[in-house]
C-alpha positions as CSV (number, residue, x, y, z in Angstrom):
1,M,97.3,136.0,94.9
2,E,96.6,132.3,95.7
3,I,99.4,130.1,94.6
4,V,98.6,126.8,93.0
5,D,97.8,124.3,95.7
6,F,99.3,121.3,93.9
7,I,102.2,120.2,91.8
8,V,101.5,118.7,88.4
9,E,103.8,115.8,87.6
10,G,104.4,116.8,83.9
11,A,101.7,116.4,81.2
12,A,101.3,112.7,81.7
13,G,97.9,111.1,81.2
14,V,96.2,108.7,83.5
15,S,98.0,105.4,84.0
16,P,96.2,102.4,82.6
17,L,96.0,101.0,86.2
18,E,94.7,104.2,87.8
19,G,91.1,103.8,86.5
20,E,90.9,100.3,87.8
21,M,90.7,100.7,91.5
22,A,88.5,98.1,93.0
23,A,85.9,100.4,94.6
24,K,82.2,100.2,94.4
25,R,80.4,103.5,93.8
26,P,78.8,104.4,97.2
27,E,75.0,104.8,97.3
28,G,74.0,108.3,96.4
29,V,77.2,109.2,94.5
30,G,76.5,110.8,91.1
31,S,77.2,108.8,88.0
32,A,79.4,111.6,86.6
33,V,81.7,111.2,89.6
34,A,81.9,107.4,89.2
35,T,82.8,107.9,85.5
36,S,85.5,110.4,86.2
37,L,87.1,108.1,88.8
38,G,86.8,105.0,86.8
39,L,85.0,103.2,89.6
40,C,84.2,99.6,89.0
41,G,80.7,98.0,88.8
42,A,78.4,96.2,91.2
43,G,80.7,93.3,91.8
44,A,83.5,95.4,93.5
45,S,84.0,95.4,97.2
46,R,83.2,98.5,99.4
47,A,85.7,97.5,102.0
48,S,88.6,99.8,102.6
49,T,92.0,98.6,101.4
50,P,95.1,99.5,103.4
51,S,97.0,100.3,100.2
52,V,96.6,100.6,96.4
53,A,99.5,99.8,94.1
54,F,100.0,101.5,90.8
55,G,102.6,101.6,88.0
56,D,103.1,101.2,84.3
57,I,103.3,97.6,83.1
58,S,106.0,96.8,80.7
59,P,104.7,94.3,78.2
60,S,108.2,93.3,77.1
61,R,109.3,92.4,80.6
62,G,105.9,91.6,82.2
63,E,106.8,93.7,85.3
64,I,105.8,97.0,86.8
65,A,108.1,99.9,86.0
66,G,108.2,102.9,88.3
67,A,105.7,101.2,90.6
68,F,104.4,103.0,93.7
69,V,101.9,102.3,96.4
70,I,99.3,104.6,98.0
71,T,98.8,104.1,101.8
72,A,97.3,106.0,104.7
73,E,99.6,108.6,106.1
74,T,101.2,107.7,109.5
75,A,102.8,109.8,112.2
76,A,106.2,108.5,111.0
77,D,105.6,110.2,107.6
78,V,105.4,113.8,109.0
79,S,109.0,114.9,108.5
80,A,109.2,113.3,105.0
81,R,105.9,114.9,104.0
82,E,106.9,118.3,105.2
83,A,110.3,118.0,103.4
84,L,108.5,117.0,100.2
85,L,106.1,119.9,100.4
86,D,109.0,122.4,100.9
87,R,110.8,121.0,97.9
88,A,107.7,121.0,95.7
89,M,106.0,124.2,96.8
90,G,108.5,126.4,98.5
91,P,108.4,128.4,101.8
92,K,105.4,130.5,100.7
93,R,103.1,127.5,100.8
94,R,102.2,128.4,104.4
95,K,100.8,131.8,103.4
96,K,98.0,130.5,101.2
97,S,94.3,131.1,101.9
98,S,93.9,127.3,102.1
99,E,96.3,127.2,105.0
100,K,94.0,129.3,107.1
101,L,91.5,126.5,107.0
102,R,94.1,123.8,107.8
103,R,96.2,125.6,110.5
104,G,95.7,124.0,114.0
105,R,93.5,121.2,112.5
106,R,93.9,117.6,111.7
107,P,92.9,116.1,108.3
108,S,89.5,114.6,108.0
109,E,89.4,111.1,109.5
110,G,90.8,108.5,107.1
111,L,91.6,111.1,104.4
112,A,95.4,111.7,104.5
113,F,97.4,109.6,102.0
114,V,101.0,109.3,100.8
115,A,102.5,107.6,97.8
116,R,105.6,105.5,98.4
117,D,108.2,104.1,96.0
118,G,109.7,100.7,96.1
119,S,112.0,101.6,98.9
120,G,109.2,103.0,101.0
121,A,110.2,106.6,100.6
122,V,107.3,109.2,100.4
123,T,107.0,110.5,96.8
124,G,103.6,112.1,97.0
125,T,101.0,113.4,99.5
126,V,97.4,114.5,99.5
127,R,95.1,115.4,102.4
128,L,91.5,116.4,102.8
129,W,90.1,118.7,105.5
130,D,86.6,119.2,107.0
131,V,85.1,122.6,106.3
132,V,81.6,124.2,106.5
133,L,80.2,126.2,103.6
134,G,79.3,129.5,105.1
135,E,77.7,130.3,108.4
136,G,75.6,127.3,109.4
137,G,76.1,125.8,106.0
138,R,76.6,122.3,104.7
139,S,79.7,120.2,105.7
140,A,82.2,119.5,102.9
141,L,85.9,118.7,102.3
142,L,88.8,120.9,101.2
143,L,91.5,119.1,99.3
144,G,95.1,120.1,99.5
145,P,97.9,120.3,99.3
146,L,98.5,117.7,96.6
147,A,102.2,117.4,95.8
148,V,104.6,115.0,94.1
149,D,108.4,114.9,94.5
150,P,109.6,117.3,91.8
151,T,112.3,114.9,90.7
152,I,109.7,112.4,89.6
153,K,107.8,113.1,86.4
154,N,105.3,111.2,84.2
155,A,104.7,108.5,86.8
156,G,101.0,109.3,87.3
157,I,101.4,109.7,91.1
158,G,99.4,112.9,91.3
159,S,96.5,111.5,89.3
160,A,96.5,108.3,91.3
161,L,96.5,110.2,94.6
162,M,93.6,112.3,93.4
163,R,91.5,109.4,92.3
164,H,92.2,107.4,95.5
165,A,91.4,110.4,97.7
166,I,88.1,111.1,95.9
167,A,87.0,107.5,96.0
168,E,87.7,107.2,99.7
169,A,85.9,110.5,100.4
170,A,82.8,109.2,98.6
171,R,83.1,105.8,100.3
172,L,83.1,107.5,103.7
173,G,79.9,109.4,103.0
174,H,81.2,112.9,102.2
175,V,79.1,114.9,99.8
176,A,81.4,117.5,98.2
177,I,85.0,118.4,97.8
178,L,86.4,121.9,97.1
179,L,89.9,123.0,96.2
180,V,91.9,126.0,94.9
181,G,93.7,125.1,91.7
182,D,93.9,125.1,87.9
183,A,90.7,124.0,86.2
184,P,92.5,122.5,83.2
185,Y,94.2,120.0,85.5
186,Y,91.3,119.2,87.9
187,E,88.6,119.0,85.3
188,R,89.7,115.4,84.5
189,F,88.5,114.5,88.0
190,G,85.1,116.2,87.7
191,F,86.0,119.6,89.3
192,S,84.7,122.9,88.0
193,A,83.8,126.4,89.2
194,E,80.2,126.0,88.1
195,K,78.8,126.0,91.6
196,T,81.3,128.0,93.6
197,G,80.3,131.5,92.5
198,S,78.6,132.3,95.8
199,L,81.4,130.7,97.9
200,A,84.6,132.3,99.1
201,M,87.9,131.5,100.7
202,P,89.0,133.3,104.0
203,G,91.7,135.3,102.3
204,P,93.1,136.4,99.0
205,Y,92.4,134.0,96.1
206,E,91.4,134.0,92.5
207,R,87.7,133.3,92.3
208,H,87.9,131.2,89.0
209,R,90.3,128.8,90.7
210,L,87.9,127.9,93.5
211,L,86.6,124.5,92.2
212,A,84.2,121.9,93.5
213,L,83.1,118.3,92.9
214,E,79.8,117.1,94.0
215,L,79.9,113.5,95.3
216,V,76.1,113.6,95.7
217,E,74.3,115.4,92.9
218,G,72.8,118.8,93.8
219,V,74.3,119.2,97.3
220,L,76.0,122.5,96.4
221,A,72.8,124.1,95.0
222,G,72.4,127.4,96.8
223,A,75.7,127.0,98.8
224,Q,77.0,130.5,99.7
225,G,79.3,132.2,102.2
226,T,83.0,131.9,103.3
227,L,84.5,128.5,104.0
228,K,85.1,127.9,107.7
229,A,87.4,125.3,109.3
230,A,85.5,122.5,111.0
231,G,88.0,119.8,111.5
232,R,89.4,118.2,114.6
233,K,91.8,120.5,116.4
234,L,95.4,119.5,117.0
235,K,96.2,118.8,120.6
236,A,98.3,121.5,122.2
237,Q,101.8,120.3,123.0
238,R,102.7,120.5,126.7
239,L,105.9,122.3,127.4
240,P,108.2,120.6,129.9
241,L,108.2,122.2,133.3
242,A,111.3,124.0,134.4
243,A,113.4,122.2,137.0
């Protein structure tokens, strides 16, 4: 059985600031996607920003409470990210079908993000991976894992990470994102199982939990076959020579 490939940070709704990311809808991106992301209008910049800040504004104090920032993941974040995933998802996370498409690969270029608190500590993570939809099929992205520090609830970190990752994937020209997860959570971002009936994961999974989001309308029409890894391979580490 495929275990949920994310951690939901409670039943919190979208933070008022999450839908106001300054990102222009890239040419060709469906209007439904733009609506679900809360993307801004024609006056917004298409330039990539190094970080996006979020938090809940306190009207009484005029300051941001529980603020966090989303930035590109760096090599220095590896140990903190892995520790967070172990806390949030447990040791069985490495046995998921999704892991077969990630093992030995690097995330898609420019699509690995972390959320940091005010002290700079990693409180959330999301990564997207390059895949191919079936033998000789269309290129797409696989999202996961999405996880938030289990000690933090109702901060909107998971939702903010999702919206930022989807917006960046669209800005970089990707056409579709797939994931394995609960539809009631991911529907708010535009994901559904409507067009994944002829697609499959390379291992055990629950078919109704294979969801997709078209960033360009119609690109998943007729898509079929088993997802295959297509990302950049990790460089093999050289072992030190014996003296």
